[in-house]
C-alpha positions as CSV (number, residue, x, y, z in Angstrom):
1,G,-17.4,18.7,6.1
2,S,-19.3,15.4,7.0
3,N,-18.3,13.3,9.0
4,N,-19.8,10.6,7.3
5,V,-18.4,8.9,4.6
6,S,-20.7,6.2,2.1
7,S,-18.8,4.3,-0.5
8,T,-18.9,1.1,-2.8
9,L,-16.3,-1.3,-2.2
10,S,-16.9,-5.5,-2.2
11,S,-16.0,-8.8,-3.5
12,G,-18.0,-7.4,-6.3
13,D,-18.6,-3.9,-6.8
14,S,-21.8,-3.1,-4.3
15,L,-21.5,-3.1,-0.5
16,V,-22.4,0.0,1.0
17,V,-20.6,1.3,4.0
18,T,-21.9,4.4,5.6
19,G,-20.9,5.7,9.2
20,P,-18.6,8.2,11.4
21,R,-15.1,8.5,10.0
22,N,-13.4,7.8,13.6
23,D,-15.4,4.8,14.3
24,L,-17.0,1.6,12.3
25,I,-17.1,2.7,9.1
26,L,-14.1,0.3,8.1
27,D,-15.4,-2.7,9.6
28,M,-17.2,-4.0,6.9
29,L,-13.8,-3.5,4.7
30,W,-11.8,-5.5,7.2
31,L,-14.0,-7.7,7.3
32,Q,-14.1,-8.0,3.5
33,G,-11.5,-10.6,2.1
34,L,-10.9,-12.8,5.0
35,H,-12.7,-16.0,4.1
36,G,-10.3,-18.5,3.6
37,T,-7.6,-17.1,6.0
38,S,-6.4,-17.4,9.1
39,L,-6.8,-14.0,9.9
40,R,-10.6,-12.6,11.6
41,L,-12.2,-9.7,13.0
42,E,-12.8,-9.7,16.8
43,S,-16.8,-9.6,17.7
44,L,-17.5,-6.4,19.7
45,E,-18.2,-8.5,22.8
46,E,-14.6,-9.6,22.4
47,M,-13.4,-5.9,22.2
48,N,-15.8,-4.5,24.7
49,E,-14.3,-6.9,27.2
50,R,-10.6,-5.7,26.8
51,G,-11.8,-2.2,27.0
52,G,-11.6,-1.4,23.3
53,G,-15.1,0.6,23.5
54,K,-13.5,3.2,25.8
55,R,-11.1,4.7,23.7
56,K,-11.3,8.3,23.4
57,N,-11.1,8.1,19.2
58,G,-13.5,5.4,19.1
59,R,-13.9,2.0,18.9
60,I,-11.4,0.1,16.9
61,R,-11.5,-3.4,16.7
62,Q,-8.6,-5.4,16.3
63,L,-7.3,-8.1,13.9
64,I,-6.9,-11.4,15.4
65,F,-3.7,-13.4,13.7
66,P,-3.2,-17.1,14.0
67,Q,-1.0,-17.6,17.4
68,S,1.8,-18.5,15.8
69,T,2.1,-14.9,14.2
70,K,5.1,-12.6,15.0
71,T,5.8,-10.2,12.0
72,I,3.7,-8.1,9.8
73,W,4.8,-7.2,6.3
74,I,2.6,-4.8,4.7
75,D,2.3,-4.4,0.8
76,V,0.9,-1.5,-0.5
77,G,0.6,-1.6,-4.2
78,V,0.0,-5.6,-4.6
79,N,-0.8,-5.4,-8.3
80,K,-1.9,-9.3,-9.4
81,Q,-0.2,-11.2,-6.4
82,S,2.2,-9.8,-4.0
83,D,6.4,-10.4,-4.6
84,F,6.2,-11.2,-1.0
85,L,4.8,-14.4,-1.1
86,P,8.0,-16.8,-1.0
87,K,8.5,-14.6,2.6
88,L,5.9,-16.7,4.3
89,D,6.9,-20.0,3.1
90,E,10.8,-19.1,4.3
91,Q,9.2,-17.3,7.7
92,P,6.1,-19.1,9.6
93,D,5.2,-16.6,11.9
94,L,5.0,-13.9,9.5
95,F,1.7,-12.6,8.3
96,L,1.5,-10.4,5.2
97,L,-0.9,-8.0,4.5
98,G,-1.7,-5.9,1.1
99,F,-3.8,-3.4,-0.2
100,E,-4.4,-3.1,-4.4
101,P,-7.1,-0.6,-6.0
102,S,-7.4,-2.3,-9.1
103,N,-9.7,-5.5,-9.3
104,I,-6.7,-7.2,-11.5
105,Y,-5.2,-8.9,-7.9
106,Q,-5.9,-12.4,-7.5
107,P,-6.8,-14.0,-4.1
108,C,-3.1,-14.9,-2.0
109,P,-2.4,-18.4,-2.2
110,H,-1.8,-18.6,1.3
111,K,-4.1,-18.6,4.4
112,R,-0.8,-15.7,6.0
113,C,-2.3,-12.9,3.2
114,V,-5.1,-11.1,3.4
115,V,-5.3,-8.3,0.4
116,W,-7.6,-5.8,0.4
117,R,-9.4,-3.5,-2.5
118,A,-8.5,-0.1,-1.4
119,A,-6.4,2.7,-2.0
120,C,-4.1,4.0,0.5
121,T,-4.7,7.5,1.3
122,P,-3.4,10.5,3.7
123,A,-7.3,10.3,5.4
124,Y,-10.8,8.5,5.3
125,D,-11.8,9.6,1.4
126,I,-13.5,8.0,-1.6
127,V,-10.8,7.8,-4.2
128,N,-10.8,7.8,-8.4
129,I,-8.0,5.9,-9.5
130,N,-7.0,6.4,-13.0
131,V,-6.6,3.1,-15.1
132,Q,-2.9,3.7,-16.8
133,G,-0.5,1.7,-18.5
134,F,3.0,1.3,-18.6
135,G,3.8,-0.7,-21.3
136,G,2.0,-4.5,-20.8
137,D,1.4,-3.7,-17.2
138,L,-0.7,-1.6,-15.8
139,C,0.2,0.9,-13.2
140,N,-3.1,2.5,-11.9
141,S,-2.9,5.7,-9.7
142,I,-4.5,8.5,-8.2
143,L,-1.4,10.9,-10.2
144,K,-2.2,11.3,-13.7
145,P,0.1,10.6,-16.0
146,N,2.8,13.5,-16.8
147,A,2.6,14.7,-20.7
148,A,6.0,15.8,-20.6
149,T,7.3,12.8,-19.9
150,S,5.2,10.8,-22.6
151,S,6.8,13.2,-25.1
152,K,10.0,11.0,-24.3
153,V,11.5,8.5,-25.8
154,G,11.8,5.1,-24.0
155,R,9.5,7.0,-21.4
156,G,6.3,7.5,-22.7
157,C,4.6,4.0,-21.2
158,V,2.5,5.6,-18.9
159,T,-0.7,6.4,-20.7
160,Q,-4.1,6.9,-19.6
161,R,-6.6,4.5,-20.7
162,T,-9.7,5.0,-22.6
163,D,-13.3,3.6,-21.6
164,P,-14.4,2.4,-24.7
165,E,-18.5,3.2,-24.4
166,S,-18.1,6.6,-22.8
167,G,-14.4,7.8,-24.8
168,K,-14.1,9.0,-21.6
169,P,-11.0,8.5,-19.3
170,E,-11.4,5.0,-17.4
171,Q,-11.6,5.3,-13.6
172,V,-12.1,3.0,-10.5
173,Q,-13.5,4.3,-7.3
174,V,-12.9,2.8,-4.4
175,P,-12.1,3.5,-0.6
176,G,-8.7,5.6,0.6
177,I,-7.7,4.8,4.3
178,P,-4.8,5.6,6.2
179,L,-2.6,2.9,7.0
180,H,-2.1,4.2,10.8
181,S,-5.8,2.7,10.3
182,L,-4.4,-0.8,9.7
183,V,-1.7,-0.6,12.0
184,D,-3.8,0.6,15.0
185,R,-6.2,-2.5,14.5
186,I,-2.7,-4.8,14.5
187,P,-2.1,-6.2,18.0
188,T,0.4,-4.5,19.8
189,H,2.3,-7.8,21.1
190,L,3.0,-8.1,17.3
191,S,6.1,-6.4,15.2
192,V,4.8,-4.4,12.2
193,E,8.4,-4.8,10.5
194,Y,8.2,-3.9,7.0
195,I,5.9,-1.8,4.9
196,K,6.8,-1.4,1.3
197,I,4.7,1.4,-0.7
198,D,4.6,1.3,-4.3
199,A,1.7,3.7,-4.7
200,Q,2.6,4.7,-9.0
201,G,3.7,8.3,-7.5
202,Y,1.6,8.5,-4.7
203,D,3.9,7.2,-2.0
204,L,4.3,10.3,0.0
205,E,0.7,10.9,0.3
206,V,0.3,7.1,1.4
207,M,2.9,7.4,4.0
208,R,1.8,10.4,5.3
209,G,-1.2,8.3,6.5
210,A,1.3,5.8,8.3
211,L,3.0,8.4,10.4
212,P,0.4,8.6,13.3
213,A,1.9,5.2,13.7
214,T,5.4,5.5,13.5
215,E,6.1,4.1,16.7
216,R,4.6,1.0,15.6
217,I,6.4,0.7,12.4
218,E,10.1,-0.7,11.7
219,V,11.4,-0.5,8.4
220,I,9.8,1.3,5.3
221,S,10.3,1.7,1.3
222,L,8.9,4.1,-0.7
223,E,9.2,3.8,-5.1
224,V,10.7,7.8,-5.7
225,M,12.6,9.3,-8.7
226,D,15.4,11.0,-8.3
227,I,16.0,13.1,-11.7
228,G,17.8,16.2,-9.8
229,N,14.8,19.6,-10.8
230,D,13.9,18.0,-14.4
231,R,10.6,17.2,-13.2
232,T,9.7,16.7,-17.1
233,K,11.1,13.4,-16.1
234,L,8.7,12.3,-13.6
235,L,5.8,9.8,-14.8
236,Y,3.1,11.3,-12.5
237,Q,1.7,15.1,-12.6
238,G,2.4,16.0,-9.1
239,Q,4.8,13.2,-8.5
240,P,7.4,14.3,-5.5
241,T,10.9,13.9,-6.2
242,L,13.4,11.8,-3.9
243,E,14.6,15.3,-1.9
244,E,10.7,16.6,-1.7
245,V,10.1,12.8,-0.2
246,R,13.1,12.7,1.9
247,M,11.9,16.6,3.3
248,V,8.4,15.3,4.4
249,I,9.4,11.6,6.0
250,E,12.9,12.7,7.8
251,G,10.5,15.6,9.3
252,G,8.2,13.3,10.4
253,G,11.1,11.3,12.5
254,W,12.1,8.6,10.0
255,I,15.9,8.0,9.4
256,Y,16.7,7.7,5.8
257,A,18.8,4.1,5.8
258,K,20.0,3.6,1.5
259,S,18.4,3.7,-1.7
260,L,19.0,1.2,-4.3
261,G,17.9,1.3,-8.1
262,N,14.6,-0.2,-9.3
263,H,15.9,-2.5,-11.7
264,G,17.5,-0.6,-14.0
265,V,14.4,1.9,-14.4
266,E,16.0,5.4,-15.2
267,G,15.6,7.9,-12.1
268,E,13.6,5.1,-10.0
269,L,14.9,4.3,-6.9
270,N,13.7,2.1,-3.9
271,A,14.3,4.5,-0.7
272,F,14.3,2.6,2.5
273,F,13.7,4.5,6.1
274,V,14.0,3.2,9.4
275,S,11.0,4.8,12.5
276,N,14.6,4.1,15.4
277,I,17.9,3.6,14.6
278,K,17.8,0.4,16.2
279,Y,16.5,-0.9,13.0
280,L,18.9,0.0,10.5
281,P,20.4,-3.8,10.4
282,K,17.0,-5.2,9.9
283,V,17.3,-2.9,6.6
284,D,20.0,-5.0,4.4
285,A,18.0,-8.0,4.8
286,I,14.7,-6.5,3.8
287,A,15.8,-4.4,1.2
288,K,18.0,-7.6,-0.2
289,F,14.6,-9.7,-0.3
290,H,12.0,-6.7,-1.6
291,M,14.9,-6.5,-4.6
292,L,15.2,-10.1,-5.0
293,S,11.8,-11.3,-5.5
294,T,10.5,-8.2,-7.3
295,E,12.6,-8.7,-10.2
296,V,11.8,-12.8,-10.0
297,A,8.3,-11.6,-10.3
298,R,9.5,-9.3,-13.4
299,Q,11.3,-12.2,-14.7
300,I,7.9,-14.2,-14.3
301,R,5.5,-11.8,-15.8
302,R,8.1,-11.2,-19.0
303,G,8.0,-14.6,-19.7
304,K,4.0,-15.0,-19.6
305,K,4.4,-12.2,-22.1
306,D,6.9,-14.0,-24.0
């Protein structure tokens, strides 16, 4: 196939990015959203000074973080705002990076937080996001709803939205970025401590894009379905089960740590993995904060609806 990609992405919807997939194509994406934050992309001059232009896989400009930064968390599937914002106040050396493919997210109210409007995918791509609802919330996904699930009482919340003008299924088109391409731009003296993946059934494919950067990442979590062999309980078409997720991730060298129920949703779990056994002691504290912060965010959203 072609080694060029052309896409539209923006602070509005119309910034064109074209170039070799393994070179500078993503620089405009990384620059997007940095205004008003304390994060910046190194210049070509800075990159050349450190010898970055000599890398065999192309020139990769590093993200330059505040000097106080020691730890990075990455939130894949931010929705309107990351549930992890309170962690920034709790931990001054933390910087939060996020991805949200829908245009519903609000700018981070913190200088140590950046969210890019893009999807995370196994490889560079341009992808269609299906605009879908879960009750009153959006749960947009690259995957389509599972019709078998929609027929079940209490589980038929994931429904495809229809464009009111065309009558066709509503979709948005965004860049697809493998997670390793972000991790590659994070200086090696920083700890990529935690990546949360909540990609509405597409979590395993997002994880595939992180596998080349396994040595840089400590803890990762995915939202998975533990439903045995009853695939009619899966929310999305093509969504893998916990067993299938574990097979791929553990095959990639990761260690399964634990799973926690996802706030009482039947069959849904947050599964935590570590890249090295030495990171197992971190899992309990990270998982505890993850579950508490997401529950608080859920309660706030429910309160606003009421």
